[in-house]
VOZA-132301 format. One record per residue (C-alpha): residue in one letter; x, y, z. Coordinates in Angstrom, 2 decimals, decimal comma, padded with zeros to 5 digits, always signed. Layout:
N
   r        px        py        pz
   a         X         Y         Z
...
//
This chain:
339
   r        px        py        pz
   m   -138,65   +178,36   -083,79
   q   -138,04   +180,49   -086,76
   l   -139,86   +183,58   -088,48
   r   -141,39   +183,23   -091,88
   e   -138,31   +183,90   -094,39
   h   -138,50   +184,45   -097,99
   y   -135,51   +184,25   -100,32
   k   -136,17   +185,92   -103,41
   s   -134,06   +187,43   -106,34
   k   -131,85   +189,60   -104,09
   g   -131,06   +186,85   -101,86
   h   -132,53   +186,79   -097,99
   g   -132,30   +190,52   -097,09
   s   -135,46   +192,27   -095,90
   s   -137,57   +194,16   -098,49
   e   -140,84   +196,07   -098,26
   a   -142,49   +193,28   -100,21
   e   -140,96   +190,67   -097,82
   e   -142,17   +192,29   -094,72
   q   -145,76   +192,61   -096,10
   d   -145,67   +188,73   -096,40
   f   -145,36   +188,53   -092,72
   d   -148,87   +188,17   -091,08
   p   -148,71   +188,90   -087,23
   n   -152,40   +186,82   -087,62
   q   -150,78   +183,76   -088,63
   f   -148,58   +181,07   -086,86
   a   -148,00   +177,44   -088,04
   l   -147,24   +174,42   -085,93
   c   -145,35   +171,09   -087,10
   y   -145,04   +168,31   -084,53
   d   -142,77   +165,49   -085,45
   r   -143,51   +162,06   -084,68
   q   -142,35   +160,41   -081,63
   p   -139,42   +158,25   -082,48
   i   -140,04   +154,53   -081,73
   s   -137,52   +152,35   -080,38
   s   -136,21   +150,77   -083,43
   e   -135,52   +154,23   -084,95
   l   -133,75   +156,07   -081,96
   s   -131,10   +158,64   -083,30
   l   -129,07   +161,32   -082,62
   g   -130,69   +164,79   -083,51
   v   -132,81   +167,58   -082,00
   g   -136,02   +165,39   -082,10
   s   -138,39   +168,47   -082,16
   g   -140,89   +170,08   -084,81
   a   -140,98   +173,77   -085,65
   l   -142,83   +176,73   -084,72
   t   -143,25   +179,40   -087,67
   l   -144,47   +182,92   -087,05
   g   -146,10   +185,04   -089,53
   g   -147,17   +182,18   -091,84
   s   -145,97   +178,93   -092,79
   d   -142,87   +177,55   -094,26
   s   -143,22   +175,60   -097,92
   l   -139,66   +174,02   -097,10
   l   -141,41   +171,92   -094,56
   h   -144,21   +170,74   -097,16
   s   -144,24   +167,22   -098,47
   t   -147,93   +167,84   -099,87
   p   -149,30   +171,26   -100,93
   m   -150,94   +173,10   -097,98
   v   -154,82   +173,01   -098,28
   f   -157,24   +174,96   -095,95
   a   -160,34   +173,95   -093,95
   e   -162,78   +176,53   -092,42
   n   -162,49   +177,80   -088,73
   v   -166,32   +177,07   -088,07
   s   -166,16   +179,32   -084,84
   p   -163,59   +181,86   -085,20
   g   -165,28   +184,51   -082,95
   i   -164,69   +182,33   -079,71
   g   -160,90   +182,20   -080,07
   w   -160,62   +178,41   -080,94
   y   -159,75   +176,64   -084,11
   t   -162,78   +174,45   -084,68
   v   -162,84   +172,10   -087,90
   h   -166,16   +170,58   -088,81
   v   -165,74   +166,89   -089,80
   k   -168,03   +165,92   -093,01
   g   -166,70   +162,32   -093,20
   m   -164,20   +159,49   -091,81
   f   -162,78   +156,60   -093,37
   l   -160,35   +153,79   -092,50
   r   -157,70   +152,85   -095,25
   s   -156,07   +149,24   -094,64
   k   -152,27   +148,85   -094,48
   g   -151,43   +152,42   -093,18
   g   -149,36   +155,08   -094,80
   s   -149,94   +158,72   -095,19
   l   -151,68   +161,00   -098,19
   s   -147,95   +161,57   -099,77
   e   -146,99   +157,98   -099,17
   p   -150,10   +155,50   -099,26
   a   -149,72   +151,63   -099,17
   n   -150,22   +149,68   -101,92
   n   -153,58   +147,83   -102,76
   s   -155,27   +149,44   -099,77
   r   -159,05   +149,29   -099,06
   y   -161,42   +152,12   -097,77
   i   -164,21   +151,34   -095,15
   r   -166,28   +154,25   -094,18
   v   -167,17   +155,12   -090,30
   d   -170,81   +155,30   -091,33
   a   -172,25   +158,15   -089,12
   d   -173,80   +161,44   -089,94
   e   -171,97   +164,70   -089,24
   n   -173,71   +165,42   -085,96
   t   -172,35   +162,25   -084,70
   l   -168,92   +162,76   -086,15
   n   -168,71   +166,31   -084,51
   g   -170,57   +165,58   -081,11
   n   -173,08   +168,49   -081,63
   a   -175,87   +169,46   -084,06
   g   -175,17   +172,44   -086,64
   a   -172,64   +173,29   -089,41
   n   -171,07   +175,85   -086,82
   h   -169,98   +173,10   -084,47
   g   -166,84   +170,68   -084,83
   i   -164,07   +169,50   -083,10
   i   -161,30   +171,89   -081,82
   v   -157,55   +171,45   -083,37
   d   -155,69   +172,02   -079,91
   s   -151,96   +172,14   -079,63
   g   -152,07   +171,86   -075,96
   t   -153,64   +168,70   -075,68
   t   -151,45   +165,30   -076,13
   d   -154,19   +163,02   -077,18
   s   -157,55   +163,25   -079,26
   y   -160,73   +162,87   -077,51
   l   -163,86   +162,40   -079,75
   p   -167,45   +162,01   -079,29
   s   -168,60   +158,72   -077,46
   n   -171,45   +158,03   -080,11
   l   -169,07   +157,86   -082,57
   k   -167,23   +154,80   -081,36
   p   -169,95   +152,03   -082,38
   a   -169,57   +153,04   -085,82
   f   -165,72   +153,36   -085,50
   v   -165,43   +149,88   -084,14
   e   -167,65   +148,27   -086,83
   a   -165,41   +150,11   -089,56
   w   -162,37   +148,65   -087,65
   k   -163,50   +145,29   -087,89
   e   -164,22   +145,27   -091,46
   v   -161,06   +146,99   -092,50
   l   -159,12   +144,29   -090,59
   r   -161,29   +141,66   -091,90
   d   -162,07   +140,16   -088,42
   p   -165,35   +140,38   -086,69
   t   -163,79   +139,83   -083,64
   a   -161,35   +142,65   -083,58
   e   -162,10   +145,59   -081,05
   y   -160,48   +149,05   -081,14
   h   -159,30   +149,79   -077,37
   n   -157,02   +151,89   -075,47
   n   -155,33   +149,20   -073,55
   h   -151,70   +148,51   -073,73
   i   -150,84   +145,93   -076,43
   e   -147,78   +144,27   -077,44
   m   -146,79   +144,72   -081,08
   s   -143,70   +145,16   -083,43
   a   -143,23   +148,31   -085,04
   e   -143,69   +146,67   -088,44
   q   -147,34   +145,44   -087,22
   v   -148,10   +148,98   -086,00
   k   -147,44   +150,35   -089,53
   t   -149,75   +147,90   -091,16
   l   -153,00   +149,17   -088,91
   p   -155,33   +151,36   -090,71
   t   -154,82   +154,83   -091,49
   i   -157,82   +157,33   -090,21
   l   -158,75   +159,61   -092,89
   v   -160,77   +162,74   -091,70
   v   -162,56   +164,79   -094,26
   l   -163,31   +168,33   -093,18
   q   -165,11   +171,31   -094,45
   g   -163,13   +173,15   -096,83
   h   -162,41   +176,78   -096,69
   k   -164,28   +178,91   -099,22
   s   -160,87   +180,31   -100,58
   g   -159,68   +176,77   -100,86
   s   -160,00   +176,57   -104,51
   a   -158,99   +179,78   -105,20
   e   -155,62   +179,32   -103,60
   t   -154,74   +175,83   -104,01
   n   -154,97   +173,30   -107,15
   d   -158,21   +171,49   -106,48
   v   -156,35   +168,49   -107,40
   a   -153,99   +168,75   -104,68
   v   -153,55   +165,27   -102,64
   g   -155,12   +166,96   -099,60
   m   -158,36   +168,04   -101,42
   a   -161,39   +165,59   -101,53
   g   -161,50   +166,45   -105,19
   h   -158,11   +164,32   -105,85
   p   -158,27   +161,57   -108,06
   s   -156,85   +159,03   -105,36
   h   -159,57   +159,62   -103,29
   a   -162,25   +158,00   -105,58
   a   -162,13   +154,73   -104,22
   m   -162,61   +156,22   -100,69
   f   -165,82   +157,94   -101,69
   n   -167,23   +154,86   -103,58
   s   -167,35   +153,14   -100,27
   i   -170,32   +155,46   -099,05
   t   -173,50   +153,82   -098,16
   d   -177,02   +155,10   -098,61
   k   -177,63   +154,98   -094,72
   n   -175,96   +158,21   -093,88
   p   -175,59   +160,19   -097,13
   l   -172,50   +162,47   -096,92
   t   -172,29   +166,07   -098,70
   i   -168,50   +166,25   -099,66
   s   -167,41   +168,64   -102,12
   k   -163,99   +168,73   -103,89
   n   -163,31   +171,85   -102,04
   d   -163,11   +169,75   -098,58
   v   -160,26   +168,70   -097,13
   v   -158,68   +165,10   -096,16
   v   -156,13   +164,89   -093,24
   a   -154,50   +161,31   -092,77
   i   -153,84   +160,19   -089,37
   p   -151,34   +157,27   -089,89
   p   -151,04   +154,50   -087,15
   e   -147,52   +155,44   -086,14
   h   -149,25   +158,87   -085,18
   y   -152,27   +157,57   -083,28
   m   -150,52   +154,48   -081,63
   e   -147,79   +155,58   -078,91
   e   -144,97   +153,11   -077,79
   s   -144,15   +153,00   -074,08
   h   -140,86   +154,57   -073,13
   r   -140,69   +151,96   -070,23
   s   -141,76   +148,86   -072,07
   p   -140,41   +149,25   -075,66
   g   -142,71   +147,00   -077,95
   t   -145,80   +147,85   -075,94
   w   -148,38   +150,31   -077,58
   i   -151,54   +152,19   -076,79
   a   -154,03   +154,06   -078,84
   r   -154,18   +157,49   -078,30
   i   -157,58   +158,47   -079,62
   y   -160,28   +158,20   -077,35
   f   -164,08   +158,20   -077,79
   t   -164,93   +159,54   -074,55
   e   -166,77   +163,22   -074,92
   k   -170,66   +163,09   -074,45
   y   -173,06   +164,43   -076,94
   g   -172,71   +168,15   -076,90
   q   -169,41   +168,51   -074,99
   q   -166,15   +169,78   -076,93
   s   -164,37   +167,00   -078,85
   i   -160,72   +167,66   -079,39
   f   -157,77   +166,97   -082,06
   g   -154,73   +166,67   -080,24
   s   -151,14   +166,10   -081,13
   s   -151,99   +162,63   -082,19
   f   -154,05   +164,24   -085,05
   m   -151,67   +167,01   -085,58
   m   -148,35   +165,56   -085,80
   g   -146,74   +164,78   -089,29
   h   -148,29   +168,23   -090,34
   e   -147,52   +171,65   -090,58
   i   -150,71   +173,30   -089,66
   l   -151,31   +177,00   -090,26
   f   -153,53   +178,88   -087,70
   d   -154,72   +182,00   -089,62
   n   -156,95   +184,14   -087,40
   s   -157,41   +186,90   -089,93
   s   -158,96   +184,58   -092,53
   g   -160,61   +182,10   -090,38
   r   -158,99   +179,14   -091,67
   v   -156,65   +176,07   -090,45
   g   -154,03   +175,03   -093,36
   f   -152,72   +171,28   -093,51
   s   -149,66   +170,15   -095,30
   e   -147,85   +166,82   -094,54
   s   -144,53   +167,13   -093,27
   h   -141,59   +165,34   -091,61
   c   -141,55   +168,07   -089,18
   d   -137,91   +167,23   -088,31
   y   -136,08   +170,36   -087,50
   s   -132,80   +168,89   -087,77
   r   -133,55   +167,86   -091,30
   y   -135,14   +171,15   -092,08
   m   -132,08   +172,89   -091,27
   e   -130,18   +170,71   -093,34
   e   -132,55   +171,29   -096,23
   r   -132,22   +174,71   -095,61
   d   -128,70   +175,23   -095,65
   l   -128,67   +173,39   -098,99
   m   -131,19   +175,72   -100,68
   l   -129,32   +178,67   -099,17
   e   -125,92   +177,30   -100,62
   q   -127,83   +176,62   -103,85
   i   -128,37   +180,38   -104,03
   r   -125,02   +181,55   -103,10
   q   -123,21   +179,09   -105,34
   n   -125,62   +179,63   -108,45
   g   -126,96   +183,03   -107,86
   a   -130,60   +181,57   -108,16
   t   -133,13   +183,97   -109,31
   n   -135,94   +182,63   -107,15
   q   -136,84   +180,13   -104,38
   d   -138,04   +177,54   -106,96
   n   -134,80   +177,48   -108,74
   a   -132,83   +177,10   -105,50
   a   -135,23   +174,37   -104,27
   t   -134,59   +171,84   -106,94
   v   -131,40   +170,31   -104,89
   v   -134,00   +170,11   -101,98
   e   -136,59   +168,36   -103,83
   e   -134,21   +165,65   -105,24
   v   -133,19   +165,10   -101,44
   k   -136,89   +164,85   -100,58
   e   -137,84   +162,28   -103,37
   e   -134,89   +160,33   -102,51
   e   -136,33   +159,93   -099,05
   v   -139,56   +159,28   -099,83
   v   -138,39   +156,29   -101,92
   n   -136,42   +155,19   -098,82
   s   -139,67   +155,54   -096,47
   a   -142,07   +153,98   -099,13
   q   -139,75   +150,76   -098,81
   l   -140,63   +150,36   -095,07
   v   -144,33   +150,06   -095,80
   g   -145,20   +146,53   -095,76
   q   -148,09   +144,09   -096,39
   d   -150,88   +143,11   -093,67
   n   -148,77   +141,46   -090,85
   l   -150,91   +141,59   -087,63
   h   -150,76   +137,93   -086,95
   g   -150,16   +137,60   -083,14
   s   -150,55   +141,31   -082,51
   g   -153,79   +141,30   -080,57
   w   -155,70   +143,40   -082,98
   a   -156,82   +140,90   -085,47
//
């Protein structure tokens, strides 16, 4: 856990300006992905909790903001405006090459499990799995079959034997959330997490006329890669189970749990009625290494601001992105049980 820290022209001592940047109505959670058996290594193995705001050092994409559509009831509720499946896995910051997009062809009432713009799905850090409307499953399964190009493929929550490489080539789930009204003012509307980003054009071209969508460039796109919604058994390495369930009856409260949250620093802003999303490694050990590099750069070079000091950190991040991208393969589902 860390308090929000700002490193400005006078180092990292406190000042009146810095104290004003700490907002007691904000906190951010960053859930690391559970390591798979082939990637086990020494380290803290935890994420991060930031009090008073978010920590840009954790961000691999700019933070974008979704509307909290029911701030008065104490939950952080996001309204889903669309859902898509993208072939071959990957995140927003590290997409797979030559992917195809298939829309989950459902209207907003079905996606949210209730009628009305003020209803949605709560982002709940206390729930491990995600529980979505049962009425949404038929459309999801049809999209699942189409994106896998297999009319017999079924999405299910049974244990299945797969290799880590096969899991990584399962579809990424892309969820489009209603954007916060200040989103365009505070973020670049071509940020990769915004619906207006050019990389999402192919996704929206897959929309059919059956259930038209009303998506604006200010809306937010959140990616759930297969490594996040698939969980490997500790007792039986190589055995996996999907942790997104379609179980909630219409009118009941659906939940985005940690299978949705992991791999992002998520800002919960109670005062502004918004929920921020930025993709992140959420690796606390790596975070500490990058922070120490930044501080050392400040000490050695007398950097005048955090942007200058973070240059070395960005170089480290770019190298890691290249290394990670090499792990994303082509379709490799033969014998997995999904295809």
